[in-house]
Structures are given as structure tokens and as C-alpha cells.
C-alpha positions in Angstrom: 7.2 0.6 24.9 3.8 0.4 26.9 4.2 4.1 28.4 5.0 5.9 25.3 4.6 5.9 21.5 7.2 4.1 19.3 9.4 6.4 17.7 10.1 5.2 14.0 12.6 6.7 11.7 11.8 6.0 8.0 14.7 6.3 5.7 13.9 7.2 1.9 15.7 7.8 -1.1 13.6 10.7 -2.1 10.0 11.4 -3.4 10.2 10.7 -6.8 7.7 9.0 -9.2 8.1 5.3 -8.6 6.8 2.1 -6.9 9.0 2.3 -3.7 7.8 6.1 -3.3 4.4 5.3 -3.6 4.5 2.5 -1.2 6.6 4.7 1.5 4.2 7.6 0.9 1.1 5.4 1.8 2.8 3.8 4.9 4.0 7.2 6.2 0.6 8.9 5.6 -1.4 5.9 7.1 0.9 4.6 10.1 -1.4 5.0 13.2 -0.5 8.2 14.8 -1.7 7.1 18.3 1.0 4.3 18.5 3.9 5.7 16.6 5.7 8.9 16.0 7.4 9.2 12.7 10.5 11.1 11.7 11.4 11.0 8.0 15.1 11.3 6.8 15.5 11.5 3.2 18.6 11.9 0.9 16.6 14.4 -1.6 13.5 16.5 -0.9 12.6 16.7 -4.6 10.0 14.7 -6.2 6.1 14.5 -6.9 5.3 12.8 -3.4 7.1 15.7 -1.5 3.8 17.5 -0.8 1.7 14.5 -0.1 4.3 13.3 2.4 4.3 16.6 3.9 0.6 16.9 4.3 1.0 13.9 6.8 2.3 16.5 9.3 5.4 14.4 10.0 8.8 15.8 10.5 11.2 15.7 7.4 15.0 16.0 7.6 17.2 16.2 4.7 20.8 14.7 4.6 21.6 15.5 1.0 24.1 13.1 -0.7 24.0 11.1 -3.9 26.9 8.4 -3.4 27.6 6.0 -0.3 31.2 6.4 -0.6 32.1 10.2 -0.5 32.8 12.8 2.3 29.2 14.0 2.2 27.9 10.5 2.9 30.4 10.1 5.7 28.8 13.2 7.2 25.3 11.7 6.7 26.1 8.8 8.6 27.4 10.5 11.6 24.7 13.2 11.2 21.8 10.4 11.2 23.4 8.5 14.2 23.2 11.7 16.2 19.7 12.1 15.2 18.9 8.4 16.4 20.4 8.9 19.8 19.0 12.6 20.4 15.4 11.4 19.4 15.6 8.3 21.1 14.7 6.5 17.8 13.3 3.0 18.6 13.3 1.5 15.2 14.7 2.5 11.7 12.9 1.5 8.8 14.9 1.2 5.1 12.9 1.1 1.9 15.8 0.5 -0.6 19.7 -0.4 -1.2 20.7 2.9 -0.6 18.7 3.5 2.6 19.5 0.1 3.6 23.3 0.8 3.6 22.8 4.1 5.1 20.6 2.6 8.0 22.9 -0.2 8.9 26.1 2.1 9.1 24.1 5.0 11.0 22.4 2.6 13.5 25.6 0.9 14.3 27.3 4.3 14.9 24.5 5.3 16.9 24.5 2.2 19.2 20.7 2.1 19.5 17.5 1.2 17.6 16.2 -1.5 15.9 17.0 -2.1 12.2 14.4 -3.4 9.5 15.8 -3.3 5.9 13.8 -4.3 2.8 14.0 -5.5 -0.7 11.9 -4.9 -3.7 13.7 -6.3 -6.5 15.4 -9.4 -7.8 18.9 -7.9 -7.5 19.4 -8.2 -11.3 20.2 -4.7 -11.5 23.1 -4.5 -8.9 26.7 -5.4 -9.2 28.2 -8.2 -7.2 29.8 -5.6 -5.2 26.7 -3.8 -4.2 25.1 -7.3 -3.4 27.8 -7.9 -0.9 27.4 -4.3 0.5 23.7 -5.1 1.0 24.5 -8.7 2.8 26.3 -6.5 5.4 23.7 -4.4 6.0 21.2 -7.6 6.2 23.5 -8.8 9.0 23.0 -5.6 10.8 19.4 -6.0 10.7 17.0 -7.3 13.1 14.4 -8.1 10.3 14.3 -7.9 6.5 11.0 -7.4 4.6 10.9 -8.8 0.8 7.6 -7.5 -1.0 7.2 -10.9 -2.6 7.8 -14.7 -2.1 10.1 -14.9 -5.1 12.4 -12.1 -3.4 12.2 -13.9 -0.3 13.3 -17.2 -1.9 16.3 -15.2 -3.4 17.5 -13.8 -0.3 17.3 -17.1 1.5 18.8 -19.4 -1.4 21.4 -17.0 -2.8 22.4 -14.6 -0.4 22.1 -17.0 2.7 20.0 -14.9 5.1 18.4 -17.2 7.7 14.5 -17.2 6.8 13.8 -16.7 10.6 15.0 -13.0 9.8 12.6 -12.4 7.0 8.9 -11.5 6.9 7.4 -11.0 3.6 4.9 -8.0 3.1 3.2 -7.5 0.0 2.8 -4.1 -1.4 -0.6 -2.1 -1.0 -2.6 0.0 -3.2 -5.4 2.6 -2.3 -8.3 0.4 -3.8 -10.6 3.5 -3.1 -8.6 5.9 -5.6 -8.1 3.0 -7.8 -11.3 1.6 -8.7 -13.5 1.0 -11.7 -15.1 4.3 -13.2 -16.0 5.7 -16.3 -13.3 7.2 -18.2 -14.0 11.2 -18.7 -14.8 11.7 -22.4 -12.6 14.8 -22.7 -9.3 12.6 -21.6 -9.7 10.7 -24.7 -9.9 13.6 -26.8 -7.1 15.4 -25.2 -4.8 12.3 -25.9 -5.8 12.2 -29.5 -7.7 8.9 -29.3 -10.5 8.4 -31.9 -14.2 7.4 -31.0 -14.4 3.7 -31.1 -10.8 2.9 -30.4 -9.6 -0.3 -28.6 -7.1 1.0 -26.3 -4.2 -1.4 -25.0 -2.1 0.4 -22.5 1.0 0.2 -20.3 2.2 2.2 -17.4 6.0 2.3 -16.4 9.3 4.0 -16.9 10.6 3.6 -20.6 13.7 1.6 -19.9 15.0 -1.4 -21.9 14.2 -4.1 -19.3 10.7 -3.1 -19.0 9.8 -4.7 -22.3 8.0 -1.9 -24.1 9.7 -2.9 -27.4 8.0 -6.4 -27.1 4.7 -4.6 -26.6 5.3 -2.5 -29.8 6.1 -5.5 -31.7 3.0 -7.0 -30.3 1.2 -4.1 -31.3 2.1 -4.3 -34.9 0.4 -7.8 -34.9 -2.5 -6.5 -33.0 -3.2 -3.8 -35.5 -3.3 -6.4 -38.3 -6.2 -8.1 -36.7 -7.7 -5.1 -35.1 -7.3 -1.9 -37.3 -9.2 0.1 -34.5 -6.3 -0.9 -32.0 -4.3 2.1 -30.2 -1.5 1.9 -27.9 -1.0 4.2 -24.7 2.4 4.1 -23.1 2.5 6.2 -19.8 5.9 7.1 -18.6 8.9 8.5 -19.6 12.7 7.2 -19.5 16.0 6.5 -21.4 14.4 4.1 -24.0 11.7 6.8 -25.2 13.5 7.8 -28.3 14.3 4.4 -29.3 10.7 3.2 -28.9 9.4 6.0 -30.8 11.8 5.1 -33.8 10.5 1.6 -33.5 6.9 2.7 -33.4 7.6 4.3 -36.8 9.7 1.5 -38.1 6.8 -0.9 -37.4 4.1 1.4 -38.9 2.2 2.2 -35.7 3.6 5.6 -34.6 0.3 7.3 -35.4 -1.7 5.2 -33.4 1.0 5.0 -30.5 0.7 7.5 -27.8 3.7 8.5 -25.6 1.9 10.1 -22.6 4.8 11.0 -20.6 4.6 11.0 -16.8 0.8 11.5 -15.6 -0.7 12.0 -12.0 -4.2 11.2 -13.5 -3.5 7.0 -13.7 -6.8 5.9 -12.4 -8.6 7.7 -15.2 -6.0 6.6 -17.7 -6.7 3.1 -16.7 -10.2 3.4 -17.3 -9.5 4.2 -21.0 -7.8 1.0 -21.3 -9.6 -2.0 -22.8 -6.5 -4.2 -21.9 -3.5 -3.4 -19.6 -0.2 -4.9 -20.6 2.9 -5.4 -18.3 5.7 -6.4 -20.8 8.8 -6.4 -18.5 11.8 -9.0 -18.9 12.0 -8.9 -14.9 10.2 -7.5 -12.1 9.5 -8.1 -8.4 6.0 -7.2 -7.5 4.8 -4.0 -9.7 2.5 -1.7 -8.1 1.2 -0.8 -11.5 -0.3 -4.3 -11.9 -2.0 -4.0 -8.8 -3.3 -0.6 -9.8 -4.7 -2.1 -12.9 -6.3 -4.9 -11.1 -7.9 -2.7 -8.6 -9.4 -0.8 -11.6 -10.6 -4.0 -12.9 -8.9 -3.9 -16.0 -8.0 -7.2 -17.8 -4.4 -8.0 -17.7 -1.8 -9.3 -20.0 1.7 -9.6 -18.3 5.0 -11.4 -18.8 5.3 -14.5 -16.4 8.3 -13.3 -14.7 9.3 -12.4 -11.0 6.5 -11.9 -8.6 3.8 -11.7 -11.5 2.6 -15.2 -10.9 1.9 -14.2 -7.2 -0.6 -11.4 -8.5 -1.9 -13.1 -11.8 -3.6 -16.4 -11.8 -3.5 -17.3 -15.3 -6.9 -17.3 -17.2 -8.5 -16.2 -13.8 -7.3 -12.8 -12.9 -5.5 -12.2 -16.2 -3.0 -13.9 -18.7 0.5 -14.7 -18.3 2.7 -14.9 -21.4 6.6 -15.5 -21.8 8.8 -12.4 -21.8 10.2 -11.4 -24.9 7.4 -12.9 -26.9 5.5 -10.6 -29.3 3.2 -13.3 -30.8 1.9 -14.7 -27.5 1.3 -11.3 -26.3 -0.5 -10.2 -29.2 -2.7 -13.7 -29.2 -3.4 -12.9 -25.4 -4.4 -9.3 -25.9 -6.5 -10.1 -29.2 -8.3 -12.8 -26.9 -9.4 -10.3 -24.5 -10.5 -7.8 -27.2 -12.6 -10.4 -29.0 -14.5 -11.4 -26.0 -15.9 -8.6 -24.1 -17.4 -11.1 -21.3 -14.0 -12.8 -20.8 -12.5 -9.4 -20.3 -15.0 -8.3 -17.7 -14.9 -11.4 -15.8 -11.1 -11.4 -15.6 -11.1 -7.6 -14.4 -13.6 -8.2 -11.8 -11.6 -11.3 -10.5 -8.6 -9.1 -10.4 -10.6 -6.3 -8.5 -11.7 -8.7 -6.0 -8.2 -10.2 -5.3 -6.7 -6.7 -5.3 -9.2 -5.4 -2.5 -9.0 -8.5 -0.5 -5.1 -9.2 -0.5 -3.2 -5.9 -1.8 -5.0 -3.0 0.0 -3.1 -0.3 1.7 -5.1 -1.1 5.0 -3.7 -4.5 5.0 -0.2 -3.0 4.0 -0.2 -0.7 7.0 -1.7 -3.2 9.5 1.5 -5.7 8.5 3.9 -3.0 8.9 2.7 -1.8 12.2 2.5 -5.3 13.4 6.3 -5.8 12.2 7.4 -2.7 13.9 6.0 -4.1 17.2 7.2 -7.7 16.7 10.7 -6.6 16.1 10.6 -4.2 19.3 9.1 -6.9 21.5 11.5 -9.6 20.4 9.5 -11.5 18.4 11.2 -11.4 15.3 
């Protein structure tokens, strides 16, 4: 590889709004062009990160299919294999379950290229059959990249993958974009927040397992103690109507803002006096790292990889999942002590910058690619 750049084929599901999509975009944008030639293969071109990915000047090839098991998928396997051979691809990197399977089949058909699969979930959302298929993809892989120690342990202990095949790489965030700042005054007004509101916020898709129902039940308790508290939920999803009905039942609908999908997340984080992550299960949520980088005091559920991010009482507070009382108590503790909130936020910012930056993510990813190709992994 010393006489030419390494050709990396990045397999992505699409460019929608989500944590995986943000990570793949940052890697594609930042991977050193002097060492790597990138080709992007995607199952769908649509999504808010499409333009940002295209701005990196990389080649993008679409193989449109939505199922791994139909004729169109079969054509995509052979089409991708042909691309791997024709472009002399050295390494194929996959970002999720679907691209793991797509990549494993296509690399096998191509008869060339190293395969690196990844894992950013605990597996709770997949069927036994899907997990079995993914284990076959792991068997074809030269390396597997989980984004937390928790997921690494799951892969080794529950899915019987040898530990030597695994390299944990934490997600990364843009600590320049996500940084402490003053909230624009017009932003609060545009959302309907009154002057002097104590804002408790959350960012995430509105799905049942994301736990926003627990946050709303905690919100009702918080309002009893802090009548100036308002609640800002950023995101959309299948649970939105149910959550709005719950807010009405709890008597807090007027003080709960469902802001939908937004691109101005750093500015919205600046409005928040406390950031809450109420999920029932997670791996390593980007949203928490972004809040850390913005120096927000955080209250999060002690699930998945959250204890790897939040040191309880130092960079935030951890509470049991599904416990509105504990969540409300932690939020009220922060709202009632400005010095505590500032100290938690500063400690969180320092950890995010030092351990979870995009530059560190890309350095680790580039080293991984080279280690795989040089037989060191």
C-alpha cells in the first residue's frame, strides 16, 4: 500500500437524520485525502446529510433497495461486487446491520477487499434471525467496530465473536460546532418560551423506547416545584401523538414544546438549563456527547453505554430508567443550584473535547483501516 493511496468503500444505508448518519458524514468529510481514496455506496440518496456528504467531493454510487432478501437486493450484491473488483477496493467499511450484511455478501462475491463491520446498538431491536444473519457477517469480517465497551462485551459474550477481532472506537462530535454559546434571544421567542423560563430539554427521535413518556411524567413533578419550568422536545417519530396526549393529561401541554426536526441543535442546546436523556436502552448516544460539548448539565438514564459517558455527580447525573421521581429530583437539584449546574457542564465539556472529538474519531478510524490492511488486526 506504500506506493498508492488506500481505496476505501464506505457502505451507508442513507443520509437521513440520525446518529449513525452524523458519524458517517464526519468520517467521510475528514478522512485524510492524501492517504485514502473514498467511494460511497448507498442504499438511498435522500436525507438531510446528502448535500454535506456531496460537499466532501467524494464519489457516491446509489444501489436502490429496501430489503436484503429480494431480487433488487440480489442485483445490488452483484453490482457492488463488480464495483469492488473494477475499482480495486482495498477495504469495505459498513455502518449498520443492513450494510454489514450487504458488505459481507458483496466482498465474498468480489473475492477481494478487506471487510470491516460495525455495531452501534445493543441488539434489542433486532430479531433472533437478524442477529444470526449479522453473526454470519461478523464471521466474514476482518474486524468489527463497536462504539462502546458495553456493545463490545455483548458481541464477545453473547454472540461468540473472538475479542481479538474487535476494536472499540467511540463516536466523535464536532467540538467546534457544539460549544458553549449564548442562546439567540429571537430563538426563545420563536419557540414561544417566556422570559425567565427554566428550560428542560431533550433531543431524539420520538419512539417508545426513547422514554420521553418518563420525561413528561417527571416534568409534571418538576412543574409543581418550579412553576417557571418549560420542556423542549426536539425530534419526530411514531410516538409524537401519544406523547402530546400524555402532556395534555398531565396538565403540562401548554408548557411542553414539540419542536420537530431541527438543524440548529447547538443553538437549541444553549437554551437548555438541563439536558435530559430518558431512554430505556441505548448504546452510545451522540445527542449526549453533543450536550456535553455544549457544557450542558445532563440528567440521563443509567442504561447501555451512558455510564461510559457520564460520571455520576461529576459530568452529570444518572438515574434509573422509567423512574419519573428520580428523574425529577435530579433535574430539580440542578435547577436549584446554578453553581452545580455550571460545574457539571464544564466537566462534561472537558471530557467531550478530550475523549470524544471528531479528530480523535478519524485518527482512530484511519489507524484501523491501515492496521487491517497491514495484518495487524
